[in-house]
C-alpha positions in Angstrom: -14.9 -2.2 -14.3 -14.8 -3.1 -10.6 -17.6 -5.7 -10.9 -15.1 -8.4 -10.0 -15.2 -7.1 -6.4 -18.9 -7.0 -6.0 -19.4 -10.3 -4.3 -17.0 -9.3 -1.5 -19.7 -7.0 -0.2 -22.3 -9.8 0.1 -20.6 -10.7 3.4 -19.1 -7.4 4.3 -22.5 -5.7 4.2 -23.1 -7.2 7.7 -20.0 -5.7 9.3 -19.1 -2.8 7.1 -20.4 -0.1 9.4 -18.4 -1.7 12.3 -15.3 -1.6 10.2 -15.6 2.0 9.2 -16.4 3.1 12.8 -13.0 1.8 14.0 -14.1 -1.4 15.6 -11.9 -3.5 13.4 -8.3 -2.7 14.6 -6.8 -4.0 11.3 -8.5 -1.3 9.3 -8.5 1.4 11.9 -5.9 3.6 10.1 -7.8 3.2 6.8 -11.0 4.6 8.3 -9.5 7.1 10.7 -11.5 10.4 10.6 -14.2 8.6 8.7 -17.0 11.0 9.4 -14.8 14.0 8.7 -13.8 12.4 5.4 -17.5 12.0 4.4 -18.3 15.5 5.5 -15.4 16.9 3.4 -16.7 15.2 0.3 -20.2 16.5 0.9 -19.1 20.0 1.6 -17.0 20.2 -1.6 -19.9 18.9 -3.8 -22.4 20.8 -5.9 -25.9 19.5 -6.3 -27.5 17.7 -7.9 -25.1 14.9 -7.0 -24.5 11.4 -8.4 -22.9 9.1 -5.8 -21.0 6.0 -6.9 -20.7 3.0 -4.6 -23.4 4.0 -2.2 -22.8 1.0 0.0 -24.7 1.2 3.3 -25.4 4.9 2.7 -22.9 6.6 5.0 -21.8 9.2 2.4 -25.4 9.5 1.2 -26.4 10.6 4.7 -23.6 13.3 4.8 -24.7 14.5 1.3 -28.4 14.8 2.4 -27.3 16.7 5.6 -25.7 19.3 3.3 -29.0 19.6 1.4 -27.9 17.9 -1.8 -30.2 16.1 -4.2 -28.7 12.6 -4.5 -28.9 9.8 -7.1 -27.2 6.7 -5.9 -25.4 4.1 -8.0 -24.5 0.8 -6.4 -23.5 -2.5 -8.1 -24.0 -4.8 -5.1 -27.6 -5.9 -4.4 -27.2 -6.5 -0.7 -25.7 -3.1 -0.2 -28.4 -1.5 -2.4 -31.1 -3.1 -0.2 -29.6 -1.7 3.0 -29.3 1.8 1.5 -32.8 1.7 0.1 -34.2 0.8 3.5 -32.4 3.8 5.1 -33.4 6.2 2.3 -36.6 5.0 0.7 -37.2 8.4 -0.9 -34.0 8.2 -3.0 -33.2 6.6 -6.4 -30.6 4.0 -5.7 -29.9 2.2 -9.0 -27.8 -0.8 -10.1 -24.7 0.4 -11.9 -21.0 1.2 -11.4 -18.4 3.9 -12.2 -18.6 3.1 -16.0 -22.1 1.8 -16.6 -25.0 3.8 -15.2 -28.2 5.6 -16.1 -29.0 9.1 -14.9 -32.4 10.8 -14.5 -30.7 14.2 -14.9 -27.3 15.6 -15.6 -25.5 16.2 -12.3 -23.2 19.0 -11.2 -21.1 16.6 -9.1 -19.9 13.0 -9.2 -18.9 11.8 -5.7 -17.6 8.6 -4.1 -15.9 7.4 -1.0 -13.6 4.3 -0.6 -14.6 2.9 -4.0 -12.7 4.3 -7.0 -9.8 1.9 -6.3 -12.0 -1.0 -7.7 -11.1 0.3 -11.2 -7.8 -0.2 -13.0 -5.9 3.0 -14.0 -7.1 2.5 -17.5 -10.7 2.2 -16.3 -10.3 5.3 -14.1 -9.3 7.3 -17.2 -12.4 6.0 -19.0 -14.6 7.0 -16.1 -13.1 10.5 -15.8 -13.6 11.0 -19.6 -17.3 10.1 -19.2 -17.8 12.4 -16.4 -16.1 15.3 -18.3 -18.6 14.8 -21.1 -21.5 15.0 -18.6 -20.5 17.8 -16.3 -20.9 21.5 -17.0 -18.1 23.9 -16.7 -17.4 24.3 -13.0 -18.8 20.8 -12.3 -17.1 18.7 -9.7 -15.7 15.2 -9.1 -15.1 14.8 -5.4 -13.8 11.4 -4.4 -12.2 10.2 -1.1 -10.1 7.1 -1.6 -7.0 5.3 -0.7 -4.2 6.7 -2.9 -0.5 6.6 -2.4 2.0 9.4 -3.0 4.1 7.0 -5.1 4.6 3.4 -6.0 7.4 3.2 -3.5 5.1 4.6 -0.8 2.5 1.9 -1.6 5.2 -0.9 -1.3 6.4 0.6 2.0 2.9 0.6 3.4 2.4 -3.1 2.4 5.7 -4.0 4.1 4.6 -2.1 7.2 1.2 -3.8 7.4 2.9 -7.2 6.9 5.0 -6.4 9.9 1.9 -5.5 11.9 0.4 -8.9 11.1 -2.5 -7.4 9.2 -3.0 -10.2 6.7 -6.4 -9.2 5.5 -5.4 -5.6 4.9 -2.2 -6.7 3.1 -4.3 -9.0 0.8 -6.6 -6.1 0.1 -3.7 -3.7 -0.8 -2.2 -6.3 -3.2 -5.5 -7.3 -4.8 -7.2 -4.0 -5.4 -6.2 -1.3 -7.9 -4.8 1.4 -5.6 -3.1 4.1 -7.6 -0.9 7.1 -7.0 -1.3 10.8 -6.9 0.8 11.5 -10.0 -1.2 9.0 -12.0 -4.6 10.5 -11.0 -3.3 14.0 -11.4 -2.3 13.3 -15.0 -5.7 11.6 -15.8 -7.7 14.5 -14.4 -5.6 17.2 -16.2 -5.8 15.3 -19.5 -9.6 15.4 -19.3 -9.9 19.1 -18.5 -10.0 19.2 -14.7 -8.1 21.2 -12.2 -7.5 18.9 -9.3 -6.4 19.3 -5.6 -5.3 16.4 -3.4 -5.6 16.7 0.3 -4.4 14.0 2.7 -7.1 13.1 5.3 -5.4 10.2 7.0 -2.4 7.8 6.3 -4.4 6.1 3.5 -7.0 8.5 2.2 -6.8 11.6 0.0 -9.6 13.9 -0.8 -9.7 14.3 -4.6 -11.3 17.6 -5.5 -11.5 18.1 -9.3 -13.3 21.0 -11.0 -14.0 21.0 -14.8 -12.4 24.0 -16.5 
């Protein structure tokens, strides 16, 4: 359920904000338009909001700026501590996309750069859970690396290998990055209308509404 990747963030917590701000050239394309991506998620969301993978609190900040009530879910202790220091007034709880406690039922589940930690089977389990918890018109708004097809994913790996981006290539091969058709099928099977909007060469905005 994505927990196998938790320890990666024990070290990345110290440099994560530098990476997303474009200071790491290897990941520059992944995080291009980062603030605009977070803003897009926040603007599409309906409060109260549950945010998965809070990390250092960057999306949280965007959600709060939109006036949303936020409950944070974060499996990594180091990340949770950073976010709690930034937002001491918020509930930021240990949990993940599949195992979590909620103080109230939300109108939106949101996340940025995290859903790929789940396998496709786990993604389907998660969406089923959210469908059971959301009201009609409730939202799932995720921004994540998604590929238009399996061929597009392989092509991107080959390209990044040619650029000498060994860490990014390892990441692309290790994590469970999926495709638009796979996600579209999952959302539709669980009662959502979904729109995919490309926000950079890697990231799509996934805007799903329960019907």
